[in-house]
mmCIF file of the N, C-alpha and C atoms, coordinates in Angstrom:
data_MODEL
# 
_entry.id   MODEL 
# 
loop_
_atom_site.group_PDB 
_atom_site.id 
_atom_site.type_symbol 
_atom_site.label_atom_id 
_atom_site.label_alt_id 
_atom_site.label_comp_id 
_atom_site.label_asym_id 
_atom_site.label_entity_id 
_atom_site.label_seq_id 
_atom_site.pdbx_PDB_ins_code 
_atom_site.Cartn_x 
_atom_site.Cartn_y 
_atom_site.Cartn_z 
_atom_site.occupancy 
_atom_site.B_iso_or_equiv 
_atom_site.pdbx_formal_charge 
_atom_site.auth_seq_id 
_atom_site.auth_comp_id 
_atom_site.auth_asym_id 
_atom_site.auth_atom_id 
_atom_site.pdbx_PDB_model_num 
ATOM 1   N N  . MET A 1 1  ? 82.788  54.357 166.823 1.00 0.00 ? 1  MET A N  1 
ATOM 2   C CA . MET A 1 1  ? 84.065  53.927 166.314 1.00 0.00 ? 1  MET A CA 1 
ATOM 3   C C  . MET A 1 1  ? 83.968  52.475 166.026 1.00 0.00 ? 1  MET A C  1 
ATOM 4   N N  . ILE A 1 2  ? 84.560  52.108 164.916 1.00 0.00 ? 2  ILE A N  1 
ATOM 5   C CA . ILE A 1 2  ? 84.592  50.702 164.553 1.00 0.00 ? 2  ILE A CA 1 
ATOM 6   C C  . ILE A 1 2  ? 85.810  49.976 165.131 1.00 0.00 ? 2  ILE A C  1 
ATOM 7   N N  . ARG A 1 3  ? 85.601  49.036 165.934 1.00 0.00 ? 3  ARG A N  1 
ATOM 8   C CA . ARG A 1 3  ? 86.635  48.314 166.780 1.00 0.00 ? 3  ARG A CA 1 
ATOM 9   C C  . ARG A 1 3  ? 86.773  46.914 166.351 1.00 0.00 ? 3  ARG A C  1 
ATOM 10  N N  . SER A 1 4  ? 85.880  46.372 165.586 1.00 0.00 ? 4  SER A N  1 
ATOM 11  C CA . SER A 1 4  ? 85.980  44.941 165.216 1.00 0.00 ? 4  SER A CA 1 
ATOM 12  C C  . SER A 1 4  ? 85.344  44.797 163.788 1.00 0.00 ? 4  SER A C  1 
ATOM 13  N N  . ALA A 1 5  ? 85.564  43.584 163.206 1.00 0.00 ? 5  ALA A N  1 
ATOM 14  C CA . ALA A 1 5  ? 84.913  43.322 161.970 1.00 0.00 ? 5  ALA A CA 1 
ATOM 15  C C  . ALA A 1 5  ? 83.377  43.208 162.125 1.00 0.00 ? 5  ALA A C  1 
ATOM 16  N N  . ARG A 1 6  ? 83.000  42.747 163.267 1.00 0.00 ? 6  ARG A N  1 
ATOM 17  C CA . ARG A 1 6  ? 81.524  42.659 163.528 1.00 0.00 ? 6  ARG A CA 1 
ATOM 18  C C  . ARG A 1 6  ? 80.975  44.061 163.601 1.00 0.00 ? 6  ARG A C  1 
ATOM 19  N N  . ASP A 1 7  ? 81.582  44.969 164.372 1.00 0.00 ? 7  ASP A N  1 
ATOM 20  C CA . ASP A 1 7  ? 81.094  46.485 164.201 1.00 0.00 ? 7  ASP A CA 1 
ATOM 21  C C  . ASP A 1 7  ? 80.994  46.986 162.861 1.00 0.00 ? 7  ASP A C  1 
ATOM 22  N N  . PHE A 1 8  ? 81.969  46.800 162.050 1.00 0.00 ? 8  PHE A N  1 
ATOM 23  C CA . PHE A 1 8  ? 81.964  47.152 160.590 1.00 0.00 ? 8  PHE A CA 1 
ATOM 24  C C  . PHE A 1 8  ? 80.786  46.568 159.824 1.00 0.00 ? 8  PHE A C  1 
ATOM 25  N N  . CYS A 1 9  ? 80.573  45.303 159.931 1.00 0.00 ? 9  CYS A N  1 
ATOM 26  C CA . CYS A 1 9  ? 79.546  44.573 159.276 1.00 0.00 ? 9  CYS A CA 1 
ATOM 27  C C  . CYS A 1 9  ? 78.223  45.050 159.643 1.00 0.00 ? 9  CYS A C  1 
ATOM 28  N N  . THR A 1 10 ? 78.053  45.271 160.808 1.00 0.00 ? 10 THR A N  1 
ATOM 29  C CA . THR A 1 10 ? 76.740  45.835 161.495 1.00 0.00 ? 10 THR A CA 1 
ATOM 30  C C  . THR A 1 10 ? 76.441  47.217 160.899 1.00 0.00 ? 10 THR A C  1 
ATOM 31  N N  . LEU A 1 11 ? 77.520  47.973 160.848 1.00 0.00 ? 11 LEU A N  1 
ATOM 32  C CA . LEU A 1 11 ? 77.391  49.488 160.393 1.00 0.00 ? 11 LEU A CA 1 
ATOM 33  C C  . LEU A 1 11 ? 77.073  49.368 158.853 1.00 0.00 ? 11 LEU A C  1 
ATOM 34  N N  . VAL A 1 12 ? 77.669  48.577 158.139 1.00 0.00 ? 12 VAL A N  1 
ATOM 35  C CA . VAL A 1 12 ? 77.359  48.412 156.601 1.00 0.00 ? 12 VAL A CA 1 
ATOM 36  C C  . VAL A 1 12 ? 75.928  48.063 156.414 1.00 0.00 ? 12 VAL A C  1 
ATOM 37  N N  . ARG A 1 13 ? 75.481  47.048 157.194 1.00 0.00 ? 13 ARG A N  1 
ATOM 38  C CA . ARG A 1 13 ? 74.080  46.597 157.006 1.00 0.00 ? 13 ARG A CA 1 
ATOM 39  C C  . ARG A 1 13 ? 73.081  47.701 157.399 1.00 0.00 ? 13 ARG A C  1 
ATOM 40  N N  . ALA A 1 14 ? 73.382  48.370 158.530 1.00 0.00 ? 14 ALA A N  1 
ATOM 41  C CA . ALA A 1 14 ? 72.480  49.525 158.928 1.00 0.00 ? 14 ALA A CA 1 
ATOM 42  C C  . ALA A 1 14 ? 72.417  50.668 158.003 1.00 0.00 ? 14 ALA A C  1 
ATOM 43  N N  . ARG A 1 15 ? 73.612  50.907 157.277 1.00 0.00 ? 15 ARG A N  1 
ATOM 44  C CA . ARG A 1 15 ? 73.714  51.948 156.371 1.00 0.00 ? 15 ARG A CA 1 
ATOM 45  C C  . ARG A 1 15 ? 72.927  51.517 155.050 1.00 0.00 ? 15 ARG A C  1 
ATOM 46  N N  . ARG A 1 16 ? 73.074  50.321 154.667 1.00 0.00 ? 16 ARG A N  1 
ATOM 47  C CA . ARG A 1 16 ? 72.428  49.848 153.531 1.00 0.00 ? 16 ARG A CA 1 
ATOM 48  C C  . ARG A 1 16 ? 70.904  49.953 153.682 1.00 0.00 ? 16 ARG A C  1 
ATOM 49  N N  . LYS A 1 17 ? 70.428  49.452 154.849 1.00 0.00 ? 17 LYS A N  1 
ATOM 50  C CA . LYS A 1 17 ? 68.928  49.517 155.093 1.00 0.00 ? 17 LYS A CA 1 
ATOM 51  C C  . LYS A 1 17 ? 68.388  50.972 155.153 1.00 0.00 ? 17 LYS A C  1 
ATOM 52  N N  . ALA A 1 18 ? 69.204  51.843 155.813 1.00 0.00 ? 18 ALA A N  1 
ATOM 53  C CA . ALA A 1 18 ? 68.906  53.322 155.820 1.00 0.00 ? 18 ALA A CA 1 
ATOM 54  C C  . ALA A 1 18 ? 68.746  53.847 154.433 1.00 0.00 ? 18 ALA A C  1 
ATOM 55  N N  . CYS A 1 19 ? 69.501  53.348 153.509 1.00 0.00 ? 19 CYS A N  1 
ATOM 56  C CA . CYS A 1 19 ? 69.399  53.788 152.185 1.00 0.00 ? 19 CYS A CA 1 
ATOM 57  C C  . CYS A 1 19 ? 68.305  53.295 151.387 1.00 0.00 ? 19 CYS A C  1 
ATOM 58  N N  . GLY A 1 20 ? 67.569  52.306 152.003 1.00 0.00 ? 20 GLY A N  1 
ATOM 59  C CA . GLY A 1 20 ? 66.488  51.520 151.319 1.00 0.00 ? 20 GLY A CA 1 
ATOM 60  C C  . GLY A 1 20 ? 66.809  50.624 150.305 1.00 0.00 ? 20 GLY A C  1 
ATOM 61  N N  . TRP A 1 21 ? 68.180  50.101 150.436 1.00 0.00 ? 21 TRP A N  1 
ATOM 62  C CA . TRP A 1 21 ? 68.605  49.313 149.365 1.00 0.00 ? 21 TRP A CA 1 
ATOM 63  C C  . TRP A 1 21 ? 68.523  47.744 149.734 1.00 0.00 ? 21 TRP A C  1 
ATOM 64  N N  . THR A 1 22 ? 68.269  46.822 148.894 1.00 0.00 ? 22 THR A N  1 
ATOM 65  C CA . THR A 1 22 ? 68.460  45.430 149.125 1.00 0.00 ? 22 THR A CA 1 
ATOM 66  C C  . THR A 1 22 ? 70.028  45.090 148.936 1.00 0.00 ? 22 THR A C  1 
ATOM 67  N N  . GLN A 1 23 ? 70.286  43.871 149.374 1.00 0.00 ? 23 GLN A N  1 
ATOM 68  C CA . GLN A 1 23 ? 71.742  43.445 149.244 1.00 0.00 ? 23 GLN A CA 1 
ATOM 69  C C  . GLN A 1 23 ? 72.032  43.490 147.745 1.00 0.00 ? 23 GLN A C  1 
ATOM 70  N N  . THR A 1 24 ? 71.106  43.047 146.922 1.00 0.00 ? 24 THR A N  1 
ATOM 71  C CA . THR A 1 24 ? 71.307  42.976 145.442 1.00 0.00 ? 24 THR A CA 1 
ATOM 72  C C  . THR A 1 24 ? 71.702  44.391 144.919 1.00 0.00 ? 24 THR A C  1 
ATOM 73  N N  . GLU A 1 25 ? 70.916  45.424 145.418 1.00 0.00 ? 25 GLU A N  1 
ATOM 74  C CA . GLU A 1 25 ? 71.130  46.830 145.051 1.00 0.00 ? 25 GLU A CA 1 
ATOM 75  C C  . GLU A 1 25 ? 72.517  47.196 145.397 1.00 0.00 ? 25 GLU A C  1 
ATOM 76  N N  . LEU A 1 26 ? 72.829  47.020 146.646 1.00 0.00 ? 26 LEU A N  1 
ATOM 77  C CA . LEU A 1 26 ? 74.155  47.430 147.196 1.00 0.00 ? 26 LEU A CA 1 
ATOM 78  C C  . LEU A 1 26 ? 75.338  46.805 146.292 1.00 0.00 ? 26 LEU A C  1 
ATOM 79  N N  . ALA A 1 27 ? 75.136  45.419 146.059 1.00 0.00 ? 27 ALA A N  1 
ATOM 80  C CA . ALA A 1 27 ? 76.068  44.738 145.274 1.00 0.00 ? 27 ALA A CA 1 
ATOM 81  C C  . ALA A 1 27 ? 76.290  45.470 143.884 1.00 0.00 ? 27 ALA A C  1 
ATOM 82  N N  . ARG A 1 28 ? 75.148  45.892 143.194 1.00 0.00 ? 28 ARG A N  1 
ATOM 83  C CA . ARG A 1 28 ? 75.227  46.473 141.965 1.00 0.00 ? 28 ARG A CA 1 
ATOM 84  C C  . ARG A 1 28 ? 75.963  47.822 142.021 1.00 0.00 ? 28 ARG A C  1 
ATOM 85  N N  . ARG A 1 29 ? 75.622  48.527 143.103 1.00 0.00 ? 29 ARG A N  1 
ATOM 86  C CA . ARG A 1 29 ? 76.230  49.864 143.220 1.00 0.00 ? 29 ARG A CA 1 
ATOM 87  C C  . ARG A 1 29 ? 77.629  49.873 143.583 1.00 0.00 ? 29 ARG A C  1 
ATOM 88  N N  . ALA A 1 30 ? 78.044  48.784 144.324 1.00 0.00 ? 30 ALA A N  1 
ATOM 89  C CA . ALA A 1 30 ? 79.470  48.719 144.717 1.00 0.00 ? 30 ALA A CA 1 
ATOM 90  C C  . ALA A 1 30 ? 80.288  47.939 143.736 1.00 0.00 ? 30 ALA A C  1 
ATOM 91  N N  . GLY A 1 31 ? 79.644  47.279 142.723 1.00 0.00 ? 31 GLY A N  1 
ATOM 92  C CA . GLY A 1 31 ? 80.422  46.504 141.639 1.00 0.00 ? 31 GLY A CA 1 
ATOM 93  C C  . GLY A 1 31 ? 80.929  45.226 142.204 1.00 0.00 ? 31 GLY A C  1 
ATOM 94  N N  . THR A 1 32 ? 80.217  44.684 143.194 1.00 0.00 ? 32 THR A N  1 
ATOM 95  C CA . THR A 1 32 ? 80.506  43.263 143.666 1.00 0.00 ? 32 THR A CA 1 
ATOM 96  C C  . THR A 1 32 ? 79.363  42.348 143.430 1.00 0.00 ? 32 THR A C  1 
ATOM 97  N N  . GLY A 1 33 ? 79.570  41.103 143.816 1.00 0.00 ? 33 GLY A N  1 
ATOM 98  C CA . GLY A 1 33 ? 78.569  40.126 143.715 1.00 0.00 ? 33 GLY A CA 1 
ATOM 99  C C  . GLY A 1 33 ? 77.745  40.172 144.971 1.00 0.00 ? 33 GLY A C  1 
ATOM 100 N N  . GLU A 1 34 ? 76.404  39.759 144.824 1.00 0.00 ? 34 GLU A N  1 
ATOM 101 C CA . GLU A 1 34 ? 75.464  39.643 146.013 1.00 0.00 ? 34 GLU A CA 1 
ATOM 102 C C  . GLU A 1 34 ? 76.035  38.835 147.153 1.00 0.00 ? 34 GLU A C  1 
ATOM 103 N N  . ARG A 1 35 ? 76.648  37.641 146.691 1.00 0.00 ? 35 ARG A N  1 
ATOM 104 C CA . ARG A 1 35 ? 77.103  36.790 147.750 1.00 0.00 ? 35 ARG A CA 1 
ATOM 105 C C  . ARG A 1 35 ? 78.224  37.489 148.528 1.00 0.00 ? 35 ARG A C  1 
ATOM 106 N N  . PHE A 1 36 ? 79.045  38.360 148.032 1.00 0.00 ? 36 PHE A N  1 
ATOM 107 C CA . PHE A 1 36 ? 79.961  39.035 148.748 1.00 0.00 ? 36 PHE A CA 1 
ATOM 108 C C  . PHE A 1 36 ? 79.305  39.891 149.866 1.00 0.00 ? 36 PHE A C  1 
ATOM 109 N N  . ILE A 1 37 ? 78.312  40.658 149.368 1.00 0.00 ? 37 ILE A N  1 
ATOM 110 C CA . ILE A 1 37 ? 77.489  41.430 150.324 1.00 0.00 ? 37 ILE A CA 1 
ATOM 111 C C  . ILE A 1 37 ? 76.863  40.627 151.406 1.00 0.00 ? 37 ILE A C  1 
ATOM 112 N N  . VAL A 1 38 ? 76.366  39.495 151.118 1.00 0.00 ? 38 VAL A N  1 
ATOM 113 C CA . VAL A 1 38 ? 75.694  38.608 152.164 1.00 0.00 ? 38 VAL A CA 1 
ATOM 114 C C  . VAL A 1 38 ? 76.789  38.272 153.195 1.00 0.00 ? 38 VAL A C  1 
ATOM 115 N N  . GLU A 1 39 ? 77.905  37.727 152.669 1.00 0.00 ? 39 GLU A N  1 
ATOM 116 C CA . GLU A 1 39 ? 78.993  37.285 153.578 1.00 0.00 ? 39 GLU A CA 1 
ATOM 117 C C  . GLU A 1 39 ? 79.576  38.418 154.283 1.00 0.00 ? 39 GLU A C  1 
ATOM 118 N N  . LEU A 1 40 ? 79.812  39.646 153.741 1.00 0.00 ? 40 LEU A N  1 
ATOM 119 C CA . LEU A 1 40 ? 80.245  40.744 154.513 1.00 0.00 ? 40 LEU A CA 1 
ATOM 120 C C  . LEU A 1 40 ? 79.263  41.123 155.680 1.00 0.00 ? 40 LEU A C  1 
ATOM 121 N N  . GLU A 1 41 ? 78.051  41.212 155.423 1.00 0.00 ? 41 GLU A N  1 
ATOM 122 C CA . GLU A 1 41 ? 77.087  41.556 156.380 1.00 0.00 ? 41 GLU A CA 1 
ATOM 123 C C  . GLU A 1 41 ? 77.043  40.480 157.503 1.00 0.00 ? 41 GLU A C  1 
ATOM 124 N N  . ALA A 1 42 ? 77.247  39.288 157.146 1.00 0.00 ? 42 ALA A N  1 
ATOM 125 C CA . ALA A 1 42 ? 77.250  38.133 158.130 1.00 0.00 ? 42 ALA A CA 1 
ATOM 126 C C  . ALA A 1 42 ? 78.494  38.129 158.910 1.00 0.00 ? 42 ALA A C  1 
ATOM 127 N N  . GLY A 1 43 ? 79.566  38.902 158.585 1.00 0.00 ? 43 GLY A N  1 
ATOM 128 C CA . GLY A 1 43 ? 80.824  38.884 159.276 1.00 0.00 ? 43 GLY A CA 1 
ATOM 129 C C  . GLY A 1 43 ? 81.749  37.728 158.906 1.00 0.00 ? 43 GLY A C  1 
ATOM 130 N N  . LYS A 1 44 ? 81.678  37.254 157.734 1.00 0.00 ? 44 LYS A N  1 
ATOM 131 C CA . LYS A 1 44 ? 82.506  36.197 157.330 1.00 0.00 ? 44 LYS A CA 1 
ATOM 132 C C  . LYS A 1 44 ? 84.013  36.743 157.427 1.00 0.00 ? 44 LYS A C  1 
ATOM 133 N N  . PRO A 1 45 ? 84.871  36.019 158.082 1.00 0.00 ? 45 PRO A N  1 
ATOM 134 C CA . PRO A 1 45 ? 86.176  36.493 158.408 1.00 0.00 ? 45 PRO A CA 1 
ATOM 135 C C  . PRO A 1 45 ? 87.040  36.564 157.172 1.00 0.00 ? 45 PRO A C  1 
ATOM 136 N N  . ASN A 1 46 ? 86.834  35.886 156.071 1.00 0.00 ? 46 ASN A N  1 
ATOM 137 C CA . ASN A 1 46 ? 87.709  35.859 154.959 1.00 0.00 ? 46 ASN A CA 1 
ATOM 138 C C  . ASN A 1 46 ? 87.355  36.870 153.839 1.00 0.00 ? 46 ASN A C  1 
ATOM 139 N N  . CYS A 1 47 ? 86.530  37.839 154.187 1.00 0.00 ? 47 CYS A N  1 
ATOM 140 C CA . CYS A 1 47 ? 86.099  38.768 153.031 1.00 0.00 ? 47 CYS A CA 1 
ATOM 141 C C  . CYS A 1 47 ? 87.360  39.589 152.671 1.00 0.00 ? 47 CYS A C  1 
ATOM 142 N N  . GLN A 1 48 ? 87.344  40.027 151.526 1.00 0.00 ? 48 GLN A N  1 
ATOM 143 C CA . GLN A 1 48 ? 88.541  40.810 151.003 1.00 0.00 ? 48 GLN A CA 1 
ATOM 144 C C  . GLN A 1 48 ? 88.283  42.311 151.447 1.00 0.00 ? 48 GLN A C  1 
ATOM 145 N N  . LEU A 1 49 ? 89.491  42.788 151.983 1.00 0.00 ? 49 LEU A N  1 
ATOM 146 C CA . LEU A 1 49 ? 89.484  44.190 152.562 1.00 0.00 ? 49 LEU A CA 1 
ATOM 147 C C  . LEU A 1 49 ? 89.147  45.218 151.470 1.00 0.00 ? 49 LEU A C  1 
ATOM 148 N N  . GLU A 1 50 ? 89.762  45.145 150.302 1.00 0.00 ? 50 GLU A N  1 
ATOM 149 C CA . GLU A 1 50 ? 89.411  46.104 149.336 1.00 0.00 ? 50 GLU A CA 1 
ATOM 150 C C  . GLU A 1 50 ? 88.022  46.161 148.866 1.00 0.00 ? 50 GLU A C  1 
ATOM 151 N N  . LYS A 1 51 ? 87.398  44.966 148.721 1.00 0.00 ? 51 LYS A N  1 
ATOM 152 C CA . LYS A 1 51 ? 86.003  44.920 148.411 1.00 0.00 ? 51 LYS A CA 1 
ATOM 153 C C  . LYS A 1 51 ? 85.134  45.534 149.460 1.00 0.00 ? 51 LYS A C  1 
ATOM 154 N N  . ALA A 1 52 ? 85.512  45.221 150.712 1.00 0.00 ? 52 ALA A N  1 
ATOM 155 C CA . ALA A 1 52 ? 84.798  45.803 151.889 1.00 0.00 ? 52 ALA A CA 1 
ATOM 156 C C  . ALA A 1 52 ? 84.831  47.264 151.929 1.00 0.00 ? 52 ALA A C  1 
ATOM 157 N N  . LEU A 1 53 ? 85.923  47.894 151.642 1.00 0.00 ? 53 LEU A N  1 
ATOM 158 C CA . LEU A 1 53 ? 86.100  49.199 151.682 1.00 0.00 ? 53 LEU A CA 1 
ATOM 159 C C  . LEU A 1 53 ? 85.322  49.933 150.533 1.00 0.00 ? 53 LEU A C  1 
ATOM 160 N N  . ILE A 1 54 ? 85.224  49.313 149.354 1.00 0.00 ? 54 ILE A N  1 
ATOM 161 C CA . ILE A 1 54 ? 84.468  49.855 148.246 1.00 0.00 ? 54 ILE A CA 1 
ATOM 162 C C  . ILE A 1 54 ? 82.996  49.769 148.661 1.00 0.00 ? 54 ILE A C  1 
ATOM 163 N N  . VAL A 1 55 ? 82.592  48.701 149.293 1.00 0.00 ? 55 VAL A N  1 
ATOM 164 C CA . VAL A 1 55 ? 81.084  48.635 149.935 1.00 0.00 ? 55 VAL A CA 1 
ATOM 165 C C  . VAL A 1 55 ? 80.869  49.718 150.874 1.00 0.00 ? 55 VAL A C  1 
ATOM 166 N N  . ALA A 1 56 ? 81.798  50.041 151.708 1.00 0.00 ? 56 ALA A N  1 
ATOM 167 C CA . ALA A 1 56 ? 81.679  51.026 152.801 1.00 0.00 ? 56 ALA A CA 1 
ATOM 168 C C  . ALA A 1 56 ? 81.413  52.372 152.099 1.00 0.00 ? 56 ALA A C  1 
ATOM 169 N N  . ARG A 1 57 ? 82.270  52.595 151.123 1.00 0.00 ? 57 ARG A N  1 
ATOM 170 C CA . ARG A 1 57 ? 82.180  53.850 150.330 1.00 0.00 ? 57 ARG A CA 1 
ATOM 171 C C  . ARG A 1 57 ? 80.821  53.997 149.756 1.00 0.00 ? 57 ARG A C  1 
ATOM 172 N N  . ALA A 1 58 ? 80.400  52.855 149.007 1.00 0.00 ? 58 ALA A N  1 
ATOM 173 C CA . ALA A 1 58 ? 78.947  52.890 148.438 1.00 0.00 ? 58 ALA A CA 1 
ATOM 174 C C  . ALA A 1 58 ? 77.871  53.138 149.385 1.00 0.00 ? 58 ALA A C  1 
ATOM 175 N N  . VAL A 1 59 ? 78.010  52.897 150.595 1.00 0.00 ? 59 VAL A N  1 
ATOM 176 C CA . VAL A 1 59 ? 76.917  53.205 151.452 1.00 0.00 ? 59 VAL A CA 1 
ATOM 177 C C  . VAL A 1 59 ? 77.215  54.623 152.343 1.00 0.00 ? 59 VAL A C  1 
ATOM 178 N N  . GLY A 1 60 ? 78.290  55.216 152.011 1.00 0.00 ? 60 GLY A N  1 
ATOM 179 C CA . GLY A 1 60 ? 78.595  56.445 152.519 1.00 0.00 ? 60 GLY A CA 1 
ATOM 180 C C  . GLY A 1 60 ? 79.297  56.577 153.739 1.00 0.00 ? 60 GLY A C  1 
ATOM 181 N N  . LEU A 1 61 ? 80.021  55.453 154.009 1.00 0.00 ? 61 LEU A N  1 
ATOM 182 C CA . LEU A 1 61 ? 80.786  55.397 155.263 1.00 0.00 ? 61 LEU A CA 1 
ATOM 183 C C  . LEU A 1 61 ? 82.168  55.892 154.985 1.00 0.00 ? 61 LEU A C  1 
ATOM 184 N N  . GLU A 1 62 ? 82.654  56.877 155.885 1.00 0.00 ? 62 GLU A N  1 
ATOM 185 C CA . GLU A 1 62 ? 83.964  57.445 155.900 1.00 0.00 ? 62 GLU A CA 1 
ATOM 186 C C  . GLU A 1 62 ? 84.782  56.755 156.865 1.00 0.00 ? 62 GLU A C  1 
ATOM 187 N N  . LEU A 1 63 ? 85.823  56.018 156.371 1.00 0.00 ? 63 LEU A N  1 
ATOM 188 C CA . LEU A 1 63 ? 86.622  55.331 157.359 1.00 0.00 ? 63 LEU A CA 1 
ATOM 189 C C  . LEU A 1 63 ? 87.909  56.015 157.721 1.00 0.00 ? 63 LEU A C  1 
ATOM 190 N N  . GLY A 1 64 ? 87.956  56.650 158.931 1.00 0.00 ? 64 GLY A N  1 
ATOM 191 C CA . GLY A 1 64 ? 89.096  57.470 159.283 1.00 0.00 ? 64 GLY A CA 1 
ATOM 192 C C  . GLY A 1 64 ? 90.196  56.521 159.835 1.00 0.00 ? 64 GLY A C  1 
ATOM 193 N N  . ASP A 1 65 ? 91.074  57.179 160.565 1.00 0.00 ? 65 ASP A N  1 
ATOM 194 C CA . ASP A 1 65 ? 92.216  56.497 161.104 1.00 0.00 ? 65 ASP A CA 1 
ATOM 195 C C  . ASP A 1 65 ? 91.782  55.504 162.188 1.00 0.00 ? 65 ASP A C  1 
ATOM 196 N N  . LEU A 1 66 ? 92.162  54.257 162.034 1.00 0.00 ? 66 LEU A N  1 
ATOM 197 C CA . LEU A 1 66 ? 91.730  53.213 162.977 1.00 0.00 ? 66 LEU A CA 1 
ATOM 198 C C  . LEU A 1 66 ? 92.435  53.376 164.256 1.00 0.00 ? 66 LEU A C  1 
ATOM 199 N N  . LYS A 1 67 ? 93.506  54.162 164.463 1.00 0.00 ? 67 LYS A N  1 
ATOM 200 C CA . LYS A 1 67 ? 94.283  54.281 165.751 1.00 0.00 ? 67 LYS A CA 1 
ATOM 201 C C  . LYS A 1 67 ? 93.407  55.077 166.595 1.00 0.00 ? 67 LYS A C  1 
ATOM 202 N N  . ASP A 1 68 ? 93.339  54.604 167.874 1.00 0.00 ? 68 ASP A N  1 
ATOM 203 C CA . ASP A 1 68 ? 92.631  55.337 168.966 1.00 0.00 ? 68 ASP A CA 1 
ATOM 204 C C  . ASP A 1 68 ? 93.540  56.483 169.388 1.00 0.00 ? 68 ASP A C  1 
ATOM 205 N N  . ARG A 1 69 ? 93.257  57.661 168.956 1.00 0.00 ? 69 ARG A N  1 
ATOM 206 C CA . ARG A 1 69 ? 94.196  58.817 169.276 1.00 0.00 ? 69 ARG A CA 1 
ATOM 207 C C  . ARG A 1 69 ? 94.187  59.201 170.664 1.00 0.00 ? 69 ARG A C  1 
ATOM 208 N N  . SER A 1 70 ? 93.301  58.768 171.485 1.00 0.00 ? 70 SER A N  1 
ATOM 209 C CA . SER A 1 70 ? 93.225  59.042 172.843 1.00 0.00 ? 70 SER A CA 1 
ATOM 210 C C  . SER A 1 70 ? 94.285  58.360 173.711 1.00 0.00 ? 70 SER A C  1 
ATOM 211 N N  . ARG A 1 71 ? 94.898  57.338 173.064 1.00 0.00 ? 71 ARG A N  1 
ATOM 212 C CA . ARG A 1 71 ? 95.857  56.484 173.687 1.00 0.00 ? 71 ARG A CA 1 
ATOM 213 C C  . ARG A 1 71 ? 97.191  56.618 172.878 1.00 0.00 ? 71 ARG A C  1 
ATOM 214 N N  . PRO A 1 72 ? 98.237  57.113 173.510 1.00 0.00 ? 72 PRO A N  1 
ATOM 215 C CA . PRO A 1 72 ? 99.473  57.293 172.660 1.00 0.00 ? 72 PRO A CA 1 
ATOM 216 C C  . PRO A 1 72 ? 100.044 56.113 172.018 1.00 0.00 ? 72 PRO A C  1 
ATOM 217 N N  . GLY A 1 73 ? 99.844  54.946 172.616 1.00 0.00 ? 73 GLY A N  1 
ATOM 218 C CA . GLY A 1 73 ? 100.439 53.754 172.060 1.00 0.00 ? 73 GLY A CA 1 
ATOM 219 C C  . GLY A 1 73 ? 99.553  52.856 171.236 1.00 0.00 ? 73 GLY A C  1 
ATOM 220 N N  . GLY A 1 74 ? 98.346  53.327 171.020 1.00 0.00 ? 74 GLY A N  1 
ATOM 221 C CA . GLY A 1 74 ? 97.357  52.459 170.254 1.00 0.00 ? 74 GLY A CA 1 
ATOM 222 C C  . GLY A 1 74 ? 96.459  51.602 171.303 1.00 0.00 ? 74 GLY A C  1 
ATOM 223 N N  . ARG A 1 75 ? 95.873  50.663 170.935 1.00 0.00 ? 75 ARG A N  1 
ATOM 224 C CA . ARG A 1 75 ? 95.071  49.848 171.687 1.00 0.00 ? 75 ARG A CA 1 
ATOM 225 C C  . ARG A 1 75 ? 95.684  48.954 172.799 1.00 0.00 ? 75 ARG A C  1 
ATOM 226 N N  . ASN A 1 76 ? 96.947  48.414 172.472 1.00 0.00 ? 76 ASN A N  1 
ATOM 227 C CA . ASN A 1 76 ? 97.535  47.611 173.372 1.00 0.00 ? 76 ASN A CA 1 
ATOM 228 C C  . ASN A 1 76 ? 98.699  48.205 174.070 1.00 0.00 ? 76 ASN A C  1 
ATOM 229 N N  . GLY A 1 77 ? 98.782  49.473 173.955 1.00 0.00 ? 77 GLY A N  1 
ATOM 230 C CA . GLY A 1 77 ? 99.850  50.192 174.578 1.00 0.00 ? 77 GLY A CA 1 
ATOM 231 C C  . GLY A 1 77 ? 101.262 50.180 173.887 1.00 0.00 ? 77 GLY A C  1 
ATOM 232 N N  . THR A 1 78 ? 101.448 49.418 172.801 1.00 0.00 ? 78 THR A N  1 
ATOM 233 C CA . THR A 1 78 ? 102.682 49.485 172.043 1.00 0.00 ? 78 THR A CA 1 
ATOM 234 C C  . THR A 1 78 ? 102.858 50.521 171.116 1.00 0.00 ? 78 THR A C  1 
ATOM 235 N N  . ARG A 1 79 ? 104.078 51.020 170.815 1.00 0.00 ? 79 ARG A N  1 
ATOM 236 C CA . ARG A 1 79 ? 104.253 52.051 170.027 1.00 0.00 ? 79 ARG A CA 1 
ATOM 237 C C  . ARG A 1 79 ? 103.944 51.788 168.557 1.00 0.00 ? 79 ARG A C  1 
ATOM 238 N N  . LEU A 1 80 ? 103.141 52.599 167.852 1.00 0.00 ? 80 LEU A N  1 
ATOM 239 C CA . LEU A 1 80 ? 102.953 52.328 166.407 1.00 0.00 ? 80 LEU A CA 1 
ATOM 240 C C  . LEU A 1 80 ? 103.927 52.913 165.639 1.00 0.00 ? 80 LEU A C  1 
ATOM 241 N N  . PRO A 1 81 ? 104.109 52.334 164.387 1.00 0.00 ? 81 PRO A N  1 
ATOM 242 C CA . PRO A 1 81 ? 105.090 52.948 163.403 1.00 0.00 ? 81 PRO A CA 1 
ATOM 243 C C  . PRO A 1 81 ? 104.706 54.442 163.073 1.00 0.00 ? 81 PRO A C  1 
ATOM 244 N N  . ALA A 1 82 ? 105.631 55.171 162.744 1.00 0.00 ? 82 ALA A N  1 
ATOM 245 C CA . ALA A 1 82 ? 105.428 56.557 162.369 1.00 0.00 ? 82 ALA A CA 1 
ATOM 246 C C  . ALA A 1 82 ? 104.344 56.769 161.270 1.00 0.00 ? 82 ALA A C  1 
ATOM 247 N N  . ASP A 1 83 ? 104.220 55.826 160.328 1.00 0.00 ? 83 ASP A N  1 
ATOM 248 C CA . ASP A 1 83 ? 103.249 55.926 159.255 1.00 0.00 ? 83 ASP A CA 1 
ATOM 249 C C  . ASP A 1 83 ? 101.792 55.926 160.006 1.00 0.00 ? 83 ASP A C  1 
ATOM 250 N N  . PHE A 1 84 ? 101.525 55.319 161.028 1.00 0.00 ? 84 PHE A N  1 
ATOM 251 C CA . PHE A 1 84 ? 100.171 55.326 161.688 1.00 0.00 ? 84 PHE A CA 1 
ATOM 252 C C  . PHE A 1 84 ? 100.000 56.315 162.610 1.00 0.00 ? 84 PHE A C  1 
ATOM 253 N N  . ARG A 1 85 ? 100.836 57.214 162.921 1.00 0.00 ? 85 ARG A N  1 
ATOM 254 C CA . ARG A 1 85 ? 100.613 58.399 163.937 1.00 0.00 ? 85 ARG A CA 1 
ATOM 255 C C  . ARG A 1 85 ? 100.122 59.596 163.329 1.00 0.00 ? 85 ARG A C  1 
# 
């Protein structure tokens, strides 16, 4: 389960390498610049979410519901809006 940006970046990098792609190849397949891939894999905090999700799809990552379903109120015990249940 992805719990942080660092987890996400590590997973993207691992999947890219498992595909045998360079960062340049992933950038081409995802329609982004190589610099974006480098920054994403490095965990740069200001990466754009939409581009990050496109890259995730390019390496075959399925991003499910980020809510921890084993805890009724989410991570911090607060009640989540109905849209997230």
